[in-house]
C-alpha atoms as an extended CHARMM CRD file, in Angstrom:
* protein
*
       141  EXT
         1         1  MET       CA           -216.0920000000       11.3290000000      -25.0290000000  PROA      1               0.0000000000
         2         2  SER       CA           -217.3440000000       13.5990000000      -27.8060000000  PROA      2               0.0000000000
         3         3  PRO       CA           -214.8440000000       15.5780000000      -29.8670000000  PROA      3               0.0000000000
         4         4  THR       CA           -214.7610000000       19.3190000000      -29.4680000000  PROA      4               0.0000000000
         5         5  ASN       CA           -215.2250000000       21.6930000000      -32.4090000000  PROA      5               0.0000000000
         6         6  ARG       CA           -211.4780000000       22.0000000000      -32.7000000000  PROA      6               0.0000000000
         7         7  ASP       CA           -211.0790000000       18.2480000000      -33.0650000000  PROA      7               0.0000000000
         8         8  ARG       CA           -213.6720000000       17.9210000000      -35.8350000000  PROA      8               0.0000000000
         9         9  ALA       CA           -212.8580000000       18.2580000000      -39.4940000000  PROA      9               0.0000000000
        10        10  PRO       CA           -214.5480000000       21.1950000000      -41.1730000000  PROA      10              0.0000000000
        11        11  SER       CA           -217.9140000000       20.5410000000      -42.7570000000  PROA      11              0.0000000000
        12        12  VAL       CA           -218.4150000000       20.6360000000      -46.5050000000  PROA      12              0.0000000000
        13        13  ARG       CA           -220.2780000000       23.9200000000      -46.0170000000  PROA      13              0.0000000000
        14        14  GLN       CA           -217.4090000000       25.4720000000      -44.0740000000  PROA      14              0.0000000000
        15        15  LEU       CA           -214.9540000000       24.4270000000      -46.7850000000  PROA      15              0.0000000000
        16        16  ARG       CA           -217.1980000000       25.7050000000      -49.5670000000  PROA      16              0.0000000000
        17        17  VAL       CA           -217.8390000000       29.0720000000      -47.8890000000  PROA      17              0.0000000000
        18        18  GLY       CA           -214.1530000000       29.4320000000      -47.0720000000  PROA      18              0.0000000000
        19        19  GLU       CA           -213.2150000000       28.7790000000      -50.7310000000  PROA      19              0.0000000000
        20        20  GLN       CA           -215.7810000000       31.2830000000      -51.9460000000  PROA      20              0.0000000000
        21        21  ILE       CA           -214.4350000000       33.9030000000      -49.6130000000  PROA      21              0.0000000000
        22        22  ARG       CA           -210.8830000000       33.1060000000      -50.6500000000  PROA      22              0.0000000000
        23        23  HSD       CA           -211.7900000000       33.6540000000      -54.3510000000  PROA      23              0.0000000000
        24        24  VAL       CA           -213.5500000000       36.9590000000      -53.6370000000  PROA      24              0.0000000000
        25        25  LEU       CA           -210.7280000000       38.2950000000      -51.4900000000  PROA      25              0.0000000000
        26        26  ALA       CA           -208.0990000000       37.1950000000      -54.0810000000  PROA      26              0.0000000000
        27        27  GLU       CA           -209.9980000000       38.9660000000      -56.8140000000  PROA      27              0.0000000000
        28        28  ILE       CA           -210.3560000000       42.2090000000      -54.8290000000  PROA      28              0.0000000000
        29        29  LEU       CA           -206.6880000000       42.1970000000      -53.8840000000  PROA      29              0.0000000000
        30        30  ALA       CA           -205.5880000000       41.4040000000      -57.4530000000  PROA      30              0.0000000000
        31        31  ARG       CA           -207.7400000000       44.2420000000      -58.8610000000  PROA      31              0.0000000000
        32        32  GLY       CA           -206.4110000000       46.6700000000      -56.2670000000  PROA      32              0.0000000000
        33        33  ASP       CA           -209.9170000000       47.8530000000      -55.3490000000  PROA      33              0.0000000000
        34        34  LEU       CA           -208.7420000000       49.0810000000      -52.0030000000  PROA      34              0.0000000000
        35        35  ARG       CA           -208.5900000000       52.4330000000      -50.2910000000  PROA      35              0.0000000000
        36        36  GLU       CA           -205.6260000000       51.2700000000      -48.1660000000  PROA      36              0.0000000000
        37        37  PRO       CA           -202.4580000000       52.6140000000      -49.8350000000  PROA      37              0.0000000000
        38        38  ALA       CA           -200.2310000000       49.9430000000      -48.2980000000  PROA      38              0.0000000000
        39        39  LEU       CA           -202.3110000000       47.2150000000      -49.9720000000  PROA      39              0.0000000000
        40        40  ARG       CA           -202.2270000000       48.8020000000      -53.4070000000  PROA      40              0.0000000000
        41        41  GLU       CA           -198.4330000000       48.4760000000      -53.4750000000  PROA      41              0.0000000000
        42        42  LEU       CA           -198.3270000000       44.7740000000      -52.4330000000  PROA      42              0.0000000000
        43        43  SER       CA           -199.1730000000       41.5980000000      -54.2490000000  PROA      43              0.0000000000
        44        44  ILE       CA           -200.8390000000       39.3550000000      -51.6200000000  PROA      44              0.0000000000
        45        45  THR       CA           -201.5460000000       35.6460000000      -51.8940000000  PROA      45              0.0000000000
        46        46  VAL       CA           -204.6690000000       34.4510000000      -50.1010000000  PROA      46              0.0000000000
        47        47  SER       CA           -203.8530000000       30.8100000000      -49.5860000000  PROA      47              0.0000000000
        48        48  GLU       CA           -206.6580000000       29.6060000000      -47.3460000000  PROA      48              0.0000000000
        49        49  VAL       CA           -209.7940000000       30.8050000000      -45.4660000000  PROA      49              0.0000000000
        50        50  ARG       CA           -210.9690000000       28.8110000000      -42.4960000000  PROA      50              0.0000000000
        51        51  VAL       CA           -214.5450000000       29.5070000000      -41.4520000000  PROA      51              0.0000000000
        52        52  SER       CA           -215.8780000000       28.7710000000      -37.9650000000  PROA      52              0.0000000000
        53        53  PRO       CA           -218.6560000000       26.0950000000      -37.6630000000  PROA      53              0.0000000000
        54        54  ASP       CA           -221.2890000000       28.8780000000      -37.1710000000  PROA      54              0.0000000000
        55        55  LEU       CA           -219.8960000000       30.7080000000      -40.2900000000  PROA      55              0.0000000000
        56        56  ARG       CA           -219.5910000000       33.9750000000      -38.3400000000  PROA      56              0.0000000000
        57        57  ASN       CA           -215.8100000000       34.1470000000      -38.2120000000  PROA      57              0.0000000000
        58        58  ALA       CA           -213.2060000000       33.5990000000      -40.9010000000  PROA      58              0.0000000000
        59        59  THR       CA           -209.4490000000       33.3690000000      -40.5270000000  PROA      59              0.0000000000
        60        60  VAL       CA           -207.7160000000       34.4460000000      -43.7060000000  PROA      60              0.0000000000
        61        61  PHE       CA           -204.1880000000       33.0920000000      -44.2560000000  PROA      61              0.0000000000
        62        62  VAL       CA           -202.1320000000       35.4230000000      -46.4410000000  PROA      62              0.0000000000
        63        63  MET       CA           -198.5890000000       36.0280000000      -47.5610000000  PROA      63              0.0000000000
        64        64  PRO       CA           -197.2000000000       38.9850000000      -49.5450000000  PROA      64              0.0000000000
        65        65  LEU       CA           -195.2840000000       38.1010000000      -52.6800000000  PROA      65              0.0000000000
        66        66  GLY       CA           -191.7120000000       37.3970000000      -51.7560000000  PROA      66              0.0000000000
        67        67  GLY       CA           -192.5880000000       37.1480000000      -48.0760000000  PROA      67              0.0000000000
        68        68  SER       CA           -191.5870000000       40.7110000000      -47.4120000000  PROA      68              0.0000000000
        69        69  ALA       CA           -193.5160000000       43.2450000000      -45.2850000000  PROA      69              0.0000000000
        70        70  VAL       CA           -195.7510000000       40.5480000000      -43.6820000000  PROA      70              0.0000000000
        71        71  GLU       CA           -196.5260000000       42.5530000000      -40.5790000000  PROA      71              0.0000000000
        72        72  ALA       CA           -197.3520000000       45.7390000000      -42.5350000000  PROA      72              0.0000000000
        73        73  ALA       CA           -199.6120000000       43.7100000000      -44.8320000000  PROA      73              0.0000000000
        74        74  LEU       CA           -201.4140000000       42.1280000000      -41.9010000000  PROA      74              0.0000000000
        75        75  GLU       CA           -201.9520000000       45.5490000000      -40.2290000000  PROA      75              0.0000000000
        76        76  ALA       CA           -203.2240000000       47.0350000000      -43.5060000000  PROA      76              0.0000000000
        77        77  LEU       CA           -205.5600000000       44.0760000000      -44.1010000000  PROA      77              0.0000000000
        78        78  THR       CA           -206.9120000000       44.3950000000      -40.5410000000  PROA      78              0.0000000000
        79        79  ARG       CA           -207.6020000000       48.1280000000      -41.1510000000  PROA      79              0.0000000000
        80        80  ALA       CA           -209.3810000000       47.1930000000      -44.4890000000  PROA      80              0.0000000000
        81        81  ALA       CA           -211.3470000000       44.2740000000      -42.8860000000  PROA      81              0.0000000000
        82        82  ALA       CA           -214.6720000000       46.1760000000      -42.7600000000  PROA      82              0.0000000000
        83        83  PHE       CA           -214.3730000000       47.2280000000      -46.4250000000  PROA      83              0.0000000000
        84        84  LEU       CA           -213.4420000000       43.6660000000      -47.4630000000  PROA      84              0.0000000000
        85        85  ARG       CA           -216.2890000000       42.1790000000      -45.4550000000  PROA      85              0.0000000000
        86        86  ASN       CA           -218.7220000000       44.5840000000      -47.1780000000  PROA      86              0.0000000000
        87        87  ARG       CA           -217.3880000000       43.5610000000      -50.6040000000  PROA      87              0.0000000000
        88        88  ILE       CA           -217.7280000000       39.8860000000      -49.7060000000  PROA      88              0.0000000000
        89        89  GLY       CA           -221.3560000000       40.5910000000      -48.7620000000  PROA      89              0.0000000000
        90        90  LYS       CA           -221.9880000000       42.1460000000      -52.1970000000  PROA      90              0.0000000000
        91        91  GLU       CA           -220.4290000000       39.1440000000      -54.0060000000  PROA      91              0.0000000000
        92        92  LEU       CA           -221.7650000000       36.2330000000      -51.9520000000  PROA      92              0.0000000000
        93        93  ARG       CA           -225.2040000000       35.4120000000      -50.6380000000  PROA      93              0.0000000000
        94        94  LEU       CA           -224.5720000000       34.4440000000      -47.0570000000  PROA      94              0.0000000000
        95        95  ARG       CA           -226.8970000000       34.6270000000      -44.1220000000  PROA      95              0.0000000000
        96        96  TYR       CA           -224.1270000000       36.0150000000      -41.9130000000  PROA      96              0.0000000000
        97        97  LEU       CA           -221.0950000000       37.9380000000      -43.0730000000  PROA      97              0.0000000000
        98        98  PRO       CA           -218.1380000000       36.5230000000      -41.1990000000  PROA      98              0.0000000000
        99        99  ASN       CA           -215.7860000000       38.6870000000      -39.2270000000  PROA      99              0.0000000000
       100       100  LEU       CA           -212.4010000000       38.5910000000      -40.9090000000  PROA      100             0.0000000000
       101       101  SER       CA           -209.1120000000       38.0410000000      -39.1390000000  PROA      101             0.0000000000
       102       102  PHE       CA           -205.8770000000       37.8580000000      -41.0320000000  PROA      102             0.0000000000
       103       103  ARG       CA           -202.8930000000       35.6120000000      -40.1940000000  PROA      103             0.0000000000
       104       104  ARG       CA           -199.5470000000       34.9050000000      -41.7430000000  PROA      104             0.0000000000
       105       105  ASP       CA           -199.6060000000       31.6330000000      -43.6930000000  PROA      105             0.0000000000
       106       106  PRO       CA           -197.2310000000       29.2440000000      -41.9360000000  PROA      106             0.0000000000
       107       107  ALA       CA           -197.0960000000       26.9210000000      -44.9500000000  PROA      107             0.0000000000
       108       108  PHE       CA           -194.7020000000       29.2920000000      -46.7520000000  PROA      108             0.0000000000
       109       109  ASP       CA           -192.2780000000       29.1790000000      -43.7930000000  PROA      109             0.0000000000
       110       110  ALA       CA           -192.5100000000       25.3880000000      -43.6260000000  PROA      110             0.0000000000
       111       111  ALA       CA           -191.7600000000       25.1010000000      -47.3640000000  PROA      111             0.0000000000
       112       112  THR       CA           -188.7500000000       27.4060000000      -47.0420000000  PROA      112             0.0000000000
       113       113  ARG       CA           -187.4330000000       25.3720000000      -44.0970000000  PROA      113             0.0000000000
       114       114  ILE       CA           -187.8300000000       22.0670000000      -45.9970000000  PROA      114             0.0000000000
       115       115  ASP       CA           -186.0270000000       23.5700000000      -48.9460000000  PROA      115             0.0000000000
       116       116  GLU       CA           -183.1370000000       24.6860000000      -46.7120000000  PROA      116             0.0000000000
       117       117  ILE       CA           -182.9160000000       21.1650000000      -45.2560000000  PROA      117             0.0000000000
       118       118  LEU       CA           -182.9060000000       19.5050000000      -48.6580000000  PROA      118             0.0000000000
       119       119  ARG       CA           -180.1110000000       21.8370000000      -49.8320000000  PROA      119             0.0000000000
       120       120  SER       CA           -177.9120000000       21.2940000000      -46.7880000000  PROA      120             0.0000000000
       121       121  PRO       CA           -174.5370000000       19.6180000000      -47.5680000000  PROA      121             0.0000000000
       122       122  ASP       CA           -175.2930000000       16.5610000000      -45.3670000000  PROA      122             0.0000000000
       123       123  VAL       CA           -178.5420000000       15.7800000000      -47.1430000000  PROA      123             0.0000000000
       124       124  VAL       CA           -177.0400000000       16.3770000000      -50.5940000000  PROA      124             0.0000000000
       125       125  ARG       CA           -174.1540000000       14.0360000000      -49.6910000000  PROA      125             0.0000000000
       126       126  ASP       CA           -176.5710000000       11.3180000000      -48.4240000000  PROA      126             0.0000000000
       127       127  LEU       CA           -178.7920000000       11.5850000000      -51.4600000000  PROA      127             0.0000000000
       128       128  ASP       CA           -175.7610000000       11.3700000000      -53.7580000000  PROA      128             0.0000000000
       129       129  GLN       CA           -174.5050000000        8.2390000000      -51.9250000000  PROA      129             0.0000000000
       130       130  ASP       CA           -178.0040000000        6.6080000000      -52.1920000000  PROA      130             0.0000000000
       131       131  SER       CA           -178.1570000000        7.3040000000      -55.9090000000  PROA      131             0.0000000000
       132       132  GLY       CA           -174.6680000000        5.8760000000      -56.5710000000  PROA      132             0.0000000000
       133       133  LYS       CA           -173.4490000000        9.1580000000      -58.0560000000  PROA      133             0.0000000000
       134       134  PRO       CA           -170.0740000000       10.5110000000      -57.0020000000  PROA      134             0.0000000000
       135       135  PRO       CA           -170.3920000000       13.5500000000      -54.7200000000  PROA      135             0.0000000000
       136       136  PRO       CA           -170.0310000000       16.8930000000      -56.4910000000  PROA      136             0.0000000000
       137       137  ASP       CA           -166.5880000000       18.4930000000      -56.5270000000  PROA      137             0.0000000000
       138       138  ARG       CA           -166.5280000000       21.2870000000      -54.0310000000  PROA      138             0.0000000000
       139       139  THR       CA           -163.6670000000       23.6000000000      -54.2740000000  PROA      139             0.0000000000
       140       140  GLU       CA           -163.1230000000       26.4390000000      -51.8490000000  PROA      140             0.0000000000
       141       141  ASP       CA           -162.6220000000       29.9240000000      -53.2650000000  PROA      141             0.0000000000
């Protein structure tokens, strides 16, 4: 049974083009070269760009600084997609300019969840027991 496109790891070309697009988008967003007022006010991290095997579609994973106004940022980026695509075309020499779709980066949510788990009282207690340290004094206010 042959693996489907979803099961295959991205090719070196997909990874390279995705990284080039990520750099261009990050630079555009950092400079504030946008007509969209909502994007001028936000600092947005472009963490990853996944490009389809035919290089015609790119999924851009983003997160506004502090994780606030994610939905507003995604809507504004979607409105600015044609402009951003045009700017990518001016910066990169690609046969096809990929269509851009923007998604919330789930890695930030996962990192927050892991941090919450590591700070939970049960985990702190277990880690203190394993290290041989006495548990911290917890006094109620």
